[in-house]
N, CA, C and O atoms as CSV, one atom per row, in Angstrom:
chain,resi,resn,atom,element,x,y,z
A,1,MET,N,N,8.305,17.622,-5.674
A,1,MET,CA,C,7.274,17.862,-4.730
A,1,MET,C,C,6.519,19.545,-4.697
A,1,MET,O,O,7.204,20.562,-4.594
A,2,GLN,N,N,5.133,19.547,-4.796
A,2,GLN,CA,C,4.412,20.652,-4.978
A,2,GLN,C,C,3.894,21.354,-3.546
A,2,GLN,O,O,3.415,20.614,-2.688
A,3,LYS,N,N,3.987,22.631,-3.331
A,3,LYS,CA,C,3.095,22.840,-1.859
A,3,LYS,C,C,1.820,22.467,-1.684
A,3,LYS,O,O,1.264,22.612,-0.595
A,4,THR,N,N,1.291,22.009,-2.609
A,4,THR,CA,C,-0.150,21.512,-2.247
A,4,THR,C,C,-0.166,20.140,-1.397
A,4,THR,O,O,-1.151,19.621,-0.872
A,5,LEU,N,N,1.271,19.645,-1.391
A,5,LEU,CA,C,1.302,18.515,-0.465
A,5,LEU,C,C,1.137,18.794,0.996
A,5,LEU,O,O,2.235,18.767,1.552
A,6,GLN,N,N,0.330,19.004,1.661
A,6,GLN,CA,C,0.185,19.591,2.936
A,6,GLN,C,C,-0.508,18.232,4.118
A,6,GLN,O,O,-1.187,17.360,3.576
A,7,PRO,N,N,-0.340,18.165,5.301
A,7,PRO,CA,C,-1.098,17.415,5.919
A,7,PRO,C,C,-2.297,17.885,6.199
A,7,PRO,O,O,-2.442,19.086,6.430
A,8,GLY,N,N,-3.204,17.126,6.221
A,8,GLY,CA,C,-4.790,17.478,6.217
A,8,GLY,C,C,-5.292,16.859,5.047
A,8,GLY,O,O,-6.508,16.689,4.956
A,9,LEU,N,N,-4.466,16.463,4.057
A,9,LEU,CA,C,-5.011,15.993,2.740
A,9,LEU,C,C,-5.869,14.639,3.090
A,9,LEU,O,O,-5.387,13.806,3.858
A,10,SER,N,N,-6.961,14.483,2.587
A,10,SER,CA,C,-7.566,13.026,2.874
A,10,SER,C,C,-8.240,12.591,1.698
A,10,SER,O,O,-8.497,13.334,0.751
A,11,PHE,N,N,-8.534,11.344,1.769
A,11,PHE,CA,C,-8.802,10.743,0.420
A,11,PHE,C,C,-9.597,9.496,0.804
A,11,PHE,O,O,-9.750,9.136,1.971
A,12,GLU,N,N,-10.061,8.904,-0.195
A,12,GLU,CA,C,-11.093,7.597,-0.040
A,12,GLU,C,C,-10.745,6.948,-1.229
A,12,GLU,O,O,-10.683,7.541,-2.305
A,13,PHE,N,N,-10.457,5.450,-1.046
A,13,PHE,CA,C,-10.291,4.590,-2.340
A,13,PHE,C,C,-11.193,3.267,-2.065
A,13,PHE,O,O,-11.301,2.718,-0.969
A,14,ASN,N,N,-11.836,2.852,-3.300
A,14,ASN,CA,C,-12.316,1.805,-3.253
A,14,ASN,C,C,-11.737,0.626,-3.684
A,14,ASN,O,O,-10.799,0.798,-4.462
A,15,PHE,N,N,-12.029,-0.595,-3.396
A,15,PHE,CA,C,-11.240,-1.769,-4.076
A,15,PHE,C,C,-12.106,-3.267,-3.970
A,15,PHE,O,O,-12.007,-4.030,-3.010
A,16,THR,N,N,-12.908,-3.486,-5.086
A,16,THR,CA,C,-13.746,-5.093,-4.616
A,16,THR,C,C,-12.750,-6.248,-4.676
A,16,THR,O,O,-11.864,-6.464,-5.503
A,17,VAL,N,N,-13.017,-6.751,-3.887
A,17,VAL,CA,C,-11.799,-7.924,-3.611
A,17,VAL,C,C,-12.020,-9.254,-4.475
A,17,VAL,O,O,-12.997,-9.973,-4.268
A,18,PRO,N,N,-11.181,-9.510,-5.334
A,18,PRO,CA,C,-11.257,-10.674,-6.278
A,18,PRO,C,C,-10.541,-11.719,-5.633
A,18,PRO,O,O,-9.711,-11.511,-4.748
A,19,GLU,N,N,-10.838,-12.791,-6.046
A,19,GLU,CA,C,-10.544,-14.268,-5.613
A,19,GLU,C,C,-9.211,-14.611,-5.421
A,19,GLU,O,O,-8.789,-15.377,-4.555
A,20,ASN,N,N,-8.298,-13.774,-6.606
A,20,ASN,CA,C,-6.986,-13.847,-6.726
A,20,ASN,C,C,-6.178,-12.952,-5.712
A,20,ASN,O,O,-4.951,-13.049,-5.686
A,21,LYS,N,N,-6.903,-12.005,-4.800
A,21,LYS,CA,C,-6.287,-11.456,-3.678
A,21,LYS,C,C,-6.474,-11.935,-2.518
A,21,LYS,O,O,-6.333,-11.201,-1.540
A,22,THR,N,N,-6.825,-13.248,-2.378
A,22,THR,CA,C,-7.021,-13.995,-1.326
A,22,THR,C,C,-5.915,-14.917,-0.749
A,22,THR,O,O,-5.293,-15.316,-1.734
A,23,VAL,N,N,-5.403,-15.417,0.311
A,23,VAL,CA,C,-4.582,-15.868,1.116
A,23,VAL,C,C,-3.924,-16.800,0.004
A,23,VAL,O,O,-2.855,-16.476,-0.513
A,24,PRO,N,N,-4.616,-18.003,-0.356
A,24,PRO,CA,C,-3.672,-18.620,-1.176
A,24,PRO,C,C,-3.228,-18.308,-2.540
A,24,PRO,O,O,-2.681,-19.154,-3.248
A,25,PHE,N,N,-3.442,-17.176,-2.894
A,25,PHE,CA,C,-2.662,-16.529,-3.898
A,25,PHE,C,C,-1.430,-15.870,-3.664
A,25,PHE,O,O,-0.611,-15.581,-4.537
A,26,LEU,N,N,-1.332,-15.645,-2.454
A,26,LEU,CA,C,-0.546,-14.517,-1.537
A,26,LEU,C,C,1.384,-15.181,-2.126
A,26,LEU,O,O,2.283,-14.508,-2.629
A,27,TYR,N,N,1.374,-16.367,-1.848
A,27,TYR,CA,C,2.733,-17.077,-2.068
A,27,TYR,C,C,2.093,-18.422,-3.130
A,27,TYR,O,O,2.218,-19.490,-2.531
A,28,PRO,N,N,1.682,-18.534,-4.032
A,28,PRO,CA,C,1.199,-19.980,-4.666
A,28,PRO,C,C,2.085,-21.047,-4.283
A,28,PRO,O,O,1.693,-22.154,-3.913
A,29,GLU,N,N,3.563,-20.610,-4.402
A,29,GLU,CA,C,4.267,-21.608,-4.159
A,29,GLU,C,C,4.530,-22.427,-2.804
A,29,GLU,O,O,5.204,-23.443,-2.639
A,30,SER,N,N,3.877,-21.759,-1.996
A,30,SER,CA,C,3.363,-22.262,-0.586
A,30,SER,C,C,2.170,-23.095,-0.118
A,30,SER,O,O,0.973,-22.805,-0.146
A,31,PRO,N,N,2.905,-24.420,0.407
A,31,PRO,CA,C,1.661,-25.147,0.683
A,31,PRO,C,C,0.792,-24.976,1.459
A,31,PRO,O,O,-0.340,-25.457,1.402
A,32,GLU,N,N,1.330,-24.111,2.454
A,32,GLU,CA,C,0.518,-23.909,3.773
A,32,GLU,C,C,-0.561,-22.614,3.286
A,32,GLU,O,O,-1.726,-22.575,3.679
A,33,PHE,N,N,-0.091,-21.810,2.572
A,33,PHE,CA,C,-1.343,-20.971,2.240
A,33,PHE,C,C,-2.379,-21.627,1.332
A,33,PHE,O,O,-3.589,-21.479,1.505
A,34,GLN,N,N,-1.763,-22.467,0.215
A,34,GLN,CA,C,-2.673,-23.079,-0.660
A,34,GLN,C,C,-4.307,-23.626,0.286
A,34,GLN,O,O,-5.372,-23.833,-0.296
A,35,VAL,N,N,-4.088,-23.765,1.870
A,35,VAL,CA,C,-4.978,-24.648,2.509
A,35,VAL,C,C,-5.726,-23.834,3.279
A,35,VAL,O,O,-6.610,-24.245,4.030
A,36,MET,N,N,-5.275,-22.137,3.066
A,36,MET,CA,C,-5.836,-21.517,4.382
A,36,MET,C,C,-7.360,-20.877,3.407
A,36,MET,O,O,-7.679,-21.255,2.280
A,37,PRO,N,N,-7.999,-19.962,4.160
A,37,PRO,CA,C,-9.368,-19.585,3.743
A,37,PRO,C,C,-9.072,-18.673,2.733
A,37,PRO,O,O,-8.034,-18.022,2.618
A,38,LYS,N,N,-10.248,-18.665,1.863
A,38,LYS,CA,C,-10.284,-17.821,0.392
A,38,LYS,C,C,-10.801,-15.979,1.022
A,38,LYS,O,O,-11.740,-15.250,0.701
A,39,VAL,N,N,-9.729,-15.817,1.944
A,39,VAL,CA,C,-10.179,-14.399,2.192
A,39,VAL,C,C,-9.356,-13.395,2.087
A,39,VAL,O,O,-8.156,-13.659,2.170
A,40,PHE,N,N,-9.685,-12.286,1.922
A,40,PHE,CA,C,-8.263,-11.019,1.601
A,40,PHE,C,C,-7.264,-11.205,2.302
A,40,PHE,O,O,-7.351,-11.322,3.525
A,41,ALA,N,N,-6.180,-11.263,1.671
A,41,ALA,CA,C,-4.783,-11.527,2.499
A,41,ALA,C,C,-4.307,-10.326,3.129
A,41,ALA,O,O,-4.484,-9.299,2.474
A,42,THR,N,N,-3.649,-10.193,4.437
A,42,THR,CA,C,-3.232,-9.169,5.016
A,42,THR,C,C,-2.142,-8.556,3.980
A,42,THR,O,O,-2.308,-7.347,3.815
A,43,GLY,N,N,-1.089,-9.103,3.263
A,43,GLY,CA,C,-0.416,-8.813,2.542
A,43,GLY,C,C,-0.774,-7.980,1.493
A,43,GLY,O,O,-0.172,-6.941,1.220
A,44,PHE,N,N,-1.974,-8.513,0.753
A,44,PHE,CA,C,-2.476,-7.761,-0.125
A,44,PHE,C,C,-3.310,-6.468,0.074
A,44,PHE,O,O,-3.724,-5.740,-0.829
A,45,MET,N,N,-3.549,-6.246,1.886
A,45,MET,CA,C,-4.359,-5.329,2.331
A,45,MET,C,C,-3.030,-4.297,2.420
A,45,MET,O,O,-3.100,-3.138,2.012
A,46,VAL,N,N,-2.001,-4.785,2.916
A,46,VAL,CA,C,-0.750,-3.678,2.879
A,46,VAL,C,C,-0.784,-2.989,1.697
A,46,VAL,O,O,-0.950,-1.771,1.640
A,47,GLY,N,N,-0.587,-3.930,0.457
A,47,GLY,CA,C,-0.580,-3.557,-0.768
A,47,GLY,C,C,-1.860,-2.295,-1.124
A,47,GLY,O,O,-1.490,-1.329,-1.791
A,48,LEU,N,N,-2.851,-2.335,-0.811
A,48,LEU,CA,C,-3.859,-1.792,-0.732
A,48,LEU,C,C,-3.808,-0.286,-0.336
A,48,LEU,O,O,-4.257,0.690,-0.937
A,49,PHE,N,N,-3.127,-0.374,0.856
A,49,PHE,CA,C,-2.984,0.582,1.417
A,49,PHE,C,C,-1.905,1.680,0.942
A,49,PHE,O,O,-2.044,2.887,1.138
A,50,GLU,N,N,-0.738,1.047,0.247
A,50,GLU,CA,C,0.235,1.501,-0.411
A,50,GLU,C,C,-0.401,2.041,-1.678
A,50,GLU,O,O,-0.237,3.251,-1.840
A,51,TRP,N,N,-1.159,1.340,-2.700
A,51,TRP,CA,C,-1.926,2.148,-3.431
A,51,TRP,C,C,-2.569,3.193,-3.331
A,51,TRP,O,O,-2.303,4.104,-4.116
A,52,ALA,N,N,-3.581,3.363,-2.357
A,52,ALA,CA,C,-4.299,4.416,-2.046
A,52,ALA,C,C,-3.730,5.663,-1.539
A,52,ALA,O,O,-4.097,6.800,-1.836
A,53,CYS,N,N,-2.709,5.293,-0.671
A,53,CYS,CA,C,-1.656,6.464,-0.629
A,53,CYS,C,C,-1.046,7.064,-1.798
A,53,CYS,O,O,-0.872,8.283,-1.829
A,54,ILE,N,N,-0.644,6.180,-2.936
A,54,ILE,CA,C,0.390,6.656,-4.121
A,54,ILE,C,C,-0.953,7.413,-5.163
A,54,ILE,O,O,-0.747,8.255,-6.037
A,55,CYS,N,N,-1.966,6.989,-4.875
A,55,CYS,CA,C,-2.898,7.755,-5.685
A,55,CYS,C,C,-3.011,8.949,-5.485
A,55,CYS,O,O,-2.914,9.844,-6.325
A,56,ALA,N,N,-3.362,9.109,-3.621
A,56,ALA,CA,C,-3.789,10.497,-3.135
A,56,ALA,C,C,-2.500,11.518,-3.452
A,56,ALA,O,O,-2.734,12.686,-3.760
A,57,VAL,N,N,-0.960,10.957,-3.349
A,57,VAL,CA,C,-0.161,11.734,-3.354
A,57,VAL,C,C,0.272,12.011,-5.147
A,57,VAL,O,O,0.630,13.150,-5.446
A,58,ASN,N,N,0.234,11.300,-5.878
A,58,ASN,CA,C,0.414,11.544,-7.400
A,58,ASN,C,C,0.212,13.020,-7.556
A,58,ASN,O,O,1.117,13.830,-7.761
A,59,PRO,N,N,-1.025,13.283,-7.442
A,59,PRO,CA,C,-1.078,14.828,-8.026
A,59,PRO,C,C,-0.419,15.832,-7.422
A,59,PRO,O,O,-0.403,16.890,-8.051
A,60,HIS,N,N,0.174,15.804,-6.300
A,60,HIS,CA,C,0.834,16.459,-5.902
A,60,HIS,C,C,2.274,16.483,-5.825
A,60,HIS,O,O,2.796,17.418,-5.218
A,61,ILE,N,N,3.061,15.500,-6.403
A,61,ILE,CA,C,4.452,15.598,-6.902
A,61,ILE,C,C,4.475,15.489,-8.383
A,61,ILE,O,O,3.419,15.338,-8.997
A,62,ASP,N,N,5.699,15.563,-9.031
A,62,ASP,CA,C,6.552,15.760,-10.471
A,62,ASP,C,C,6.132,14.414,-11.054
A,62,ASP,O,O,6.978,13.999,-11.846
A,63,TRP,N,N,4.993,13.540,-10.890
A,63,TRP,CA,C,4.987,12.251,-11.114
A,63,TRP,C,C,5.053,11.874,-12.405
A,63,TRP,O,O,4.103,12.370,-13.010
A,64,PRO,N,N,5.930,11.042,-13.295
A,64,PRO,CA,C,6.449,10.170,-12.550
A,64,PRO,C,C,7.848,10.280,-12.471
A,64,PRO,O,O,8.516,9.329,-12.065
A,65,ARG,N,N,8.392,11.408,-12.838
A,65,ARG,CA,C,9.768,11.298,-12.097
A,65,ARG,C,C,10.439,11.397,-10.751
A,65,ARG,O,O,11.595,11.125,-10.427
A,66,GLU,N,N,9.214,11.949,-9.905
A,66,GLU,CA,C,9.190,11.887,-8.805
A,66,GLU,C,C,7.991,10.512,-8.290
A,66,GLU,O,O,6.815,10.417,-8.641
A,67,GLN,N,N,8.666,9.696,-7.493
A,67,GLN,CA,C,7.368,8.616,-7.239
A,67,GLN,C,C,7.560,8.542,-5.592
A,67,GLN,O,O,8.564,9.081,-5.124
A,68,THR,N,N,6.706,7.947,-4.783
A,68,THR,CA,C,6.848,7.460,-3.644
A,68,THR,C,C,7.108,5.856,-3.281
A,68,THR,O,O,6.623,4.993,-4.012
A,69,VAL,N,N,7.749,5.572,-2.336
A,69,VAL,CA,C,8.087,4.407,-1.968
A,69,VAL,C,C,7.784,4.175,-0.410
A,69,VAL,O,O,8.076,4.997,0.460
A,70,GLY,N,N,7.241,3.105,-0.210
A,70,GLY,CA,C,6.633,2.449,1.019
A,70,GLY,C,C,8.095,2.290,2.163
A,70,GLY,O,O,9.056,1.552,1.941
A,71,ILE,N,N,7.964,2.990,3.115
A,71,ILE,CA,C,9.120,2.740,4.216
A,71,ILE,C,C,8.815,2.492,5.847
A,71,ILE,O,O,9.561,2.648,6.814
A,72,GLY,N,N,7.322,2.012,5.762
A,72,GLY,CA,C,7.087,1.845,6.901
A,72,GLY,C,C,5.621,1.461,7.054
A,72,GLY,O,O,4.760,2.002,6.361
A,73,VAL,N,N,5.339,0.541,7.949
A,73,VAL,CA,C,3.784,0.114,8.003
A,73,VAL,C,C,3.330,-0.245,9.248
A,73,VAL,O,O,4.122,-1.048,9.742
A,74,ASN,N,N,2.524,-0.037,9.880
A,74,ASN,CA,C,1.994,-0.404,11.305
A,74,ASN,C,C,0.314,-0.483,11.139
A,74,ASN,O,O,-0.454,0.479,11.130
A,75,VAL,N,N,-0.032,-1.928,11.011
A,75,VAL,CA,C,-1.405,-2.322,10.654
A,75,VAL,C,C,-1.883,-2.892,10.961
A,75,VAL,O,O,-1.334,-3.954,10.666
A,76,ASN,N,N,-3.050,-3.153,11.672
A,76,ASN,CA,C,-3.553,-4.229,12.362
A,76,ASN,C,C,-4.439,-5.036,11.115
A,76,ASN,O,O,-4.471,-4.515,10.000
A,77,HIS,N,N,-5.147,-6.322,11.370
A,77,HIS,CA,C,-6.306,-6.754,10.293
A,77,HIS,C,C,-7.244,-7.331,11.123
A,77,HIS,O,O,-6.784,-8.327,11.681
A,78,THR,N,N,-8.244,-7.110,11.378
A,78,THR,CA,C,-8.821,-7.614,12.418
A,78,THR,C,C,-10.321,-8.366,12.103
A,78,THR,O,O,-10.945,-8.850,13.047
A,79,ALA,N,N,-10.860,-8.431,10.710
A,79,ALA,CA,C,-11.611,-9.068,10.367
A,79,ALA,C,C,-11.324,-9.557,9.088
A,79,ALA,O,O,-10.439,-9.034,8.412
A,80,ALA,N,N,-12.113,-10.694,8.608
A,80,ALA,CA,C,-11.899,-11.514,7.308
A,80,ALA,C,C,-12.868,-10.702,6.378
A,80,ALA,O,O,-13.823,-10.099,6.868
A,81,THR,N,N,-12.629,-10.694,5.116
A,81,THR,CA,C,-13.273,-10.386,3.630
A,81,THR,C,C,-13.112,-11.149,2.673
A,81,THR,O,O,-12.125,-11.264,1.946
A,82,PRO,N,N,-14.602,-11.978,2.641
A,82,PRO,CA,C,-14.299,-12.669,1.301
A,82,PRO,C,C,-14.467,-12.022,-0.051
A,82,PRO,O,O,-14.906,-10.872,-0.059
A,83,PRO,N,N,-14.159,-12.641,-1.263
A,83,PRO,CA,C,-14.298,-12.105,-2.534
A,83,PRO,C,C,-15.885,-11.437,-2.771
A,83,PRO,O,O,-16.949,-11.831,-2.293
A,84,GLY,N,N,-15.675,-10.520,-3.502
A,84,GLY,CA,C,-16.819,-10.138,-3.721
A,84,GLY,C,C,-17.435,-8.563,-3.263
A,84,GLY,O,O,-18.218,-7.819,-3.854
A,85,LEU,N,N,-16.552,-8.380,-1.645
A,85,LEU,CA,C,-17.085,-7.433,-1.095
A,85,LEU,C,C,-15.854,-6.160,-1.459
A,85,LEU,O,O,-14.658,-6.447,-1.424
A,86,THR,N,N,-16.232,-5.052,-1.729
A,86,THR,CA,C,-15.612,-3.859,-1.441
A,86,THR,C,C,-15.154,-3.234,-0.374
A,86,THR,O,O,-15.960,-3.004,0.527
A,87,ILE,N,N,-14.099,-2.917,-0.259
A,87,ILE,CA,C,-13.089,-2.543,0.693
A,87,ILE,C,C,-13.070,-0.735,0.364
A,87,ILE,O,O,-12.685,-0.142,-0.644
A,88,THR,N,N,-13.479,-0.356,1.276
A,88,THR,CA,C,-13.391,1.429,1.398
A,88,THR,C,C,-12.115,1.756,2.052
A,88,THR,O,O,-12.124,1.445,3.243
A,89,VAL,N,N,-10.992,2.302,1.631
A,89,VAL,CA,C,-9.722,2.888,2.451
A,89,VAL,C,C,-10.115,4.372,3.006
A,89,VAL,O,O,-10.535,4.969,2.015
A,90,ARG,N,N,-10.151,4.940,3.747
A,90,ARG,CA,C,-10.148,6.159,4.217
A,90,ARG,C,C,-8.532,6.483,4.773
A,90,ARG,O,O,-7.895,5.577,5.309
A,91,GLY,N,N,-8.154,7.365,4.656
A,91,GLY,CA,C,-6.688,8.131,4.905
A,91,GLY,C,C,-6.601,9.745,4.606
A,91,GLY,O,O,-7.287,10.520,3.940
A,92,SER,N,N,-5.378,9.880,5.453
A,92,SER,CA,C,-5.085,11.361,5.796
A,92,SER,C,C,-3.596,11.425,5.739
A,92,SER,O,O,-2.900,10.409,5.762
A,93,LEU,N,N,-3.189,12.454,5.675
A,93,LEU,CA,C,-1.766,12.649,5.302
A,93,LEU,C,C,-1.535,13.323,6.576
A,93,LEU,O,O,-1.787,14.526,6.511
A,94,GLU,N,N,-1.143,12.923,7.687
A,94,GLU,CA,C,-0.841,13.350,9.252
A,94,GLU,C,C,0.450,14.396,8.886
A,94,GLU,O,O,0.526,15.528,9.363
A,95,LYS,N,N,1.218,13.948,8.171
A,95,LYS,CA,C,2.826,14.788,8.532
A,95,LYS,C,C,3.721,14.551,7.299
A,95,LYS,O,O,3.869,13.505,6.667
A,96,VAL,N,N,4.292,15.780,7.096
A,96,VAL,CA,C,5.338,15.992,5.692
A,96,VAL,C,C,6.269,16.340,6.512
A,96,VAL,O,O,6.251,17.363,7.197
A,97,GLU,N,N,7.339,15.315,6.483
A,97,GLU,CA,C,8.715,16.316,6.943
A,97,GLU,C,C,9.854,15.845,6.191
A,97,GLU,O,O,10.517,14.818,6.333
A,98,GLY,N,N,9.973,16.983,5.200
A,98,GLY,CA,C,10.975,16.900,4.092
A,98,GLY,C,C,10.236,16.367,3.167
A,98,GLY,O,O,9.329,16.981,2.605
A,99,ARG,N,N,10.625,14.912,2.868
A,99,ARG,CA,C,10.378,13.895,1.764
A,99,ARG,C,C,9.526,12.704,2.380
A,99,ARG,O,O,9.163,11.727,1.726
A,100,LYS,N,N,9.253,12.916,3.743
A,100,LYS,CA,C,8.764,11.442,4.153
A,100,LYS,C,C,7.440,11.813,4.742
A,100,LYS,O,O,7.269,12.710,5.568
A,101,LEU,N,N,6.617,11.118,4.289
A,101,LEU,CA,C,4.960,11.215,4.260
A,101,LEU,C,C,4.295,10.181,5.444
A,101,LEU,O,O,4.275,8.956,5.326
A,102,THR,N,N,3.862,10.787,6.377
A,102,THR,CA,C,2.983,9.991,7.147
A,102,THR,C,C,1.394,9.892,7.272
A,102,THR,O,O,0.667,10.716,7.827
A,103,PHE,N,N,1.095,8.974,6.781
A,103,PHE,CA,C,-0.205,8.531,6.678
A,103,PHE,C,C,-1.192,7.780,7.700
A,103,PHE,O,O,-0.754,6.718,8.144
A,104,VAL,N,N,-2.070,8.060,7.998
A,104,VAL,CA,C,-3.581,7.236,8.919
A,104,VAL,C,C,-4.253,6.905,8.296
A,104,VAL,O,O,-4.823,7.742,7.595
A,105,LEU,N,N,-4.583,5.578,8.172
A,105,LEU,CA,C,-5.590,4.724,7.303
A,105,LEU,C,C,-6.689,4.290,7.847
A,105,LEU,O,O,-6.716,4.499,9.060
A,106,SER,N,N,-7.761,3.678,7.351
A,106,SER,CA,C,-8.804,2.888,8.046
A,106,SER,C,C,-9.261,2.210,6.932
A,106,SER,O,O,-9.058,2.788,5.864
A,107,ALA,N,N,-9.970,0.861,6.875
A,107,ALA,CA,C,-10.214,-0.151,5.923
A,107,ALA,C,C,-11.580,-0.580,6.330
A,107,ALA,O,O,-11.730,-0.763,7.538
A,108,HIS,N,N,-12.559,-0.766,5.588
A,108,HIS,CA,C,-13.673,-1.253,5.960
A,108,HIS,C,C,-14.473,-1.889,4.565
A,108,HIS,O,O,-14.396,-1.371,3.451
A,109,ASP,N,N,-15.205,-3.050,4.870
A,109,ASP,CA,C,-15.682,-3.857,3.973
A,109,ASP,C,C,-16.841,-4.156,3.763
A,109,ASP,O,O,-17.208,-5.273,3.396
A,110,GLY,N,N,-17.762,-2.932,4.025
A,110,GLY,CA,C,-18.937,-2.529,4.272
A,110,GLY,C,C,-19.989,-3.551,5.243
A,110,GLY,O,O,-21.202,-3.393,5.383
A,111,VAL,N,N,-19.131,-4.632,5.853
A,111,VAL,CA,C,-19.620,-5.230,7.266
A,111,VAL,C,C,-19.031,-4.749,8.701
A,111,VAL,O,O,-19.572,-4.368,9.740
A,112,ASP,N,N,-17.453,-4.969,8.229
A,112,ASP,CA,C,-17.157,-4.577,9.250
A,112,ASP,C,C,-15.650,-3.442,9.214
A,112,ASP,O,O,-15.106,-3.291,8.120
A,113,GLU,N,N,-15.259,-2.945,10.051
A,113,GLU,CA,C,-14.104,-2.181,9.982
A,113,GLU,C,C,-12.938,-3.554,9.719
A,113,GLU,O,O,-13.161,-4.641,10.252
A,114,ILE,N,N,-12.263,-3.431,9.238
A,114,ILE,CA,C,-10.981,-4.437,8.953
A,114,ILE,C,C,-9.510,-4.301,9.090
A,114,ILE,O,O,-8.679,-5.192,9.269
A,115,SER,N,N,-9.348,-3.051,8.973
A,115,SER,CA,C,-7.897,-2.628,9.147
A,115,SER,C,C,-7.809,-1.246,9.503
A,115,SER,O,O,-8.537,-0.430,8.937
A,116,ARG,N,N,-6.844,-0.835,10.545
A,116,ARG,CA,C,-6.295,0.304,11.180
A,116,ARG,C,C,-5.204,0.486,11.183
A,116,ARG,O,O,-4.554,-0.466,11.614
A,117,GLY,N,N,-4.356,1.782,10.718
A,117,GLY,CA,C,-2.942,1.800,11.184
A,117,GLY,C,C,-2.363,3.053,10.493
A,117,GLY,O,O,-3.023,3.971,10.007
A,118,THR,N,N,-0.967,2.936,10.532
A,118,THR,CA,C,-0.322,4.149,9.904
A,118,THR,C,C,0.617,3.637,8.802
A,118,THR,O,O,0.827,2.426,8.734
A,119,HIS,N,N,1.265,4.586,7.832
A,119,HIS,CA,C,1.976,4.173,6.732
A,119,HIS,C,C,2.762,5.177,6.491
A,119,HIS,O,O,2.438,6.342,6.723
A,120,GLU,N,N,4.026,4.775,5.935
A,120,GLU,CA,C,5.008,5.970,5.972
A,120,GLU,C,C,5.358,5.878,4.218
A,120,GLU,O,O,5.149,4.821,3.623
A,121,ARG,N,N,5.896,7.077,3.510
A,121,ARG,CA,C,6.003,6.753,2.188
A,121,ARG,C,C,7.071,7.464,2.320
A,121,ARG,O,O,7.150,8.084,3.380
A,122,PHE,N,N,8.312,7.625,1.243
A,122,PHE,CA,C,9.325,8.213,1.161
A,122,PHE,C,C,9.118,8.918,-0.545
A,122,PHE,O,O,8.674,8.145,-1.393
A,123,ILE,N,N,9.435,10.285,-0.942
A,123,ILE,CA,C,9.306,10.846,-2.109
A,123,ILE,C,C,10.699,10.626,-2.465
A,123,ILE,O,O,11.574,10.892,-1.640
A,124,ILE,N,N,11.040,10.082,-3.818
A,124,ILE,CA,C,12.066,9.216,-4.467
A,124,ILE,C,C,12.147,10.091,-5.920
A,124,ILE,O,O,11.101,10.312,-6.530
A,125,ASP,N,N,13.406,10.560,-6.421
A,125,ASP,CA,C,13.746,10.355,-8.017
A,125,ASP,C,C,13.601,9.490,-8.366
A,125,ASP,O,O,14.344,8.678,-7.813
A,126,ALA,N,N,12.954,9.049,-9.120
A,126,ALA,CA,C,12.647,7.739,-9.776
A,126,ALA,C,C,14.094,7.233,-10.660
A,126,ALA,O,O,14.542,6.124,-10.372
A,127,ALA,N,N,14.645,7.872,-11.487
A,127,ALA,CA,C,15.879,7.615,-12.092
A,127,ALA,C,C,16.839,7.556,-11.207
A,127,ALA,O,O,17.545,6.625,-11.595
A,128,ARG,N,N,17.284,7.983,-10.264
A,128,ARG,CA,C,18.043,7.822,-9.279
A,128,ARG,C,C,17.997,6.391,-8.486
A,128,ARG,O,O,18.903,5.583,-8.279
A,129,PHE,N,N,16.504,6.366,-8.086
A,129,PHE,CA,C,16.396,5.128,-7.464
A,129,PHE,C,C,16.577,4.060,-8.031
A,129,PHE,O,O,17.128,3.125,-7.450
A,130,ASN,N,N,16.044,3.963,-9.589
A,130,ASN,CA,C,16.181,2.908,-10.079
A,130,ASN,C,C,17.604,2.362,-10.514
A,130,ASN,O,O,17.910,1.213,-10.834
A,131,GLN,N,N,18.457,3.601,-10.431
A,131,GLN,CA,C,20.065,3.067,-11.037
A,131,GLN,C,C,20.625,2.646,-10.132
A,131,GLN,O,O,21.627,1.956,-10.322
A,132,LYS,N,N,20.040,2.992,-8.493
A,132,LYS,CA,C,20.672,2.208,-7.403
A,132,LYS,C,C,20.405,1.005,-7.327
A,132,LYS,O,O,21.236,0.126,-7.096
A,133,ALA,N,N,19.199,0.833,-7.516
A,133,ALA,CA,C,18.602,-0.771,-7.465
A,133,ALA,C,C,19.338,-1.696,-8.633
A,133,ALA,O,O,19.743,-2.854,-8.531
A,134,ALA,N,N,19.378,-0.775,-9.808
A,134,ALA,CA,C,19.879,-1.684,-10.982
A,134,ALA,C,C,21.481,-2.384,-10.366
A,134,ALA,O,O,21.722,-3.568,-10.601
A,135,ALA,N,N,22.449,-1.554,-9.613
A,135,ALA,CA,C,23.404,-1.383,-9.264
A,135,ALA,C,C,23.751,-2.664,-8.386
A,135,ALA,O,O,24.632,-3.521,-8.462
A,136,LYS,N,N,22.678,-2.431,-7.513
A,136,LYS,CA,C,22.402,-3.570,-6.180
A,136,LYS,C,C,22.416,-4.857,-7.157
A,136,LYS,O,O,23.446,-5.526,-7.237
A,137,SER,N,N,21.348,-5.173,-7.845
A,137,SER,CA,C,21.226,-6.278,-8.783
A,137,SER,C,C,22.105,-7.143,-9.025
A,137,SER,O,O,21.899,-8.323,-9.311
A,138,SER,N,N,23.358,-6.479,-8.900
A,138,SER,CA,C,24.835,-7.229,-9.767
A,138,SER,C,C,24.992,-8.494,-8.436
A,138,SER,O,O,25.379,-9.641,-8.664
A,139,HIS,N,N,24.651,-8.046,-7.245
A,139,HIS,CA,C,24.616,-8.952,-6.069
A,139,HIS,C,C,24.020,-10.042,-6.227
A,139,HIS,O,O,24.388,-11.063,-5.646
A,140,ALA,N,N,22.802,-9.995,-7.199
A,140,ALA,CA,C,21.790,-11.143,-6.819
A,140,ALA,C,C,22.441,-12.684,-7.039
A,140,ALA,O,O,23.640,-12.777,-7.302
A,141,ALA,N,N,21.824,-13.566,-6.952
A,141,ALA,CA,C,22.048,-14.708,-7.337
A,141,ALA,C,C,21.327,-15.288,-8.697
A,141,ALA,O,O,20.137,-15.120,-8.964
A,142,PRO,N,N,22.296,-16.017,-9.523
A,142,PRO,CA,C,21.726,-16.445,-10.785
A,142,PRO,C,C,20.366,-16.915,-10.872
A,142,PRO,O,O,20.054,-17.722,-9.997
A,143,GLN,N,N,19.408,-16.582,-11.783
A,143,GLN,CA,C,18.354,-17.696,-11.682
A,143,GLN,C,C,18.005,-18.444,-12.656
A,143,GLN,O,O,17.151,-19.315,-12.490
C-alpha cells in the first residue's frame, strides 16, 4: 500500500448497460429470474461498485501482488435502468483503517439516481489469499 492511498480520494467510473447485465442473466438457471424485467440487476450493480473501487485503488497499491476484496456492501437500488443507458458511479474513499478501506458511492443512469451506499474492501496479499482459498477448496463437493 502506497502513502497516496488516503481518505478523500475521489473517482468516477462509467458503464453502459448491456442486455447481459439485466436480471434474467444474473442466474440463468433460475426460472424466477427468467421472467423478470430486463433491467440492470442489483447483483450486477454491487459488482459495478466493486469494479469502480478496484480501479480507483489499484494505482495506490502494489497491484497485482496486492489486491482488494470486498468485505461489506450497504447499498439501495431505487430506480430501474434498461440496457443502453450509461451508469456513472461516483465514489470517495472515506476511511483507511490499516488495510480496511471504506467508500461512499452513488450511481446515476443519466435519468435517475439509481443507487447510493457504502462499500468496504480489504487489501490482501494475493498469493497468500489464493493459497488459503486453494486449501479450502479441498472441502468442496465434487462437481
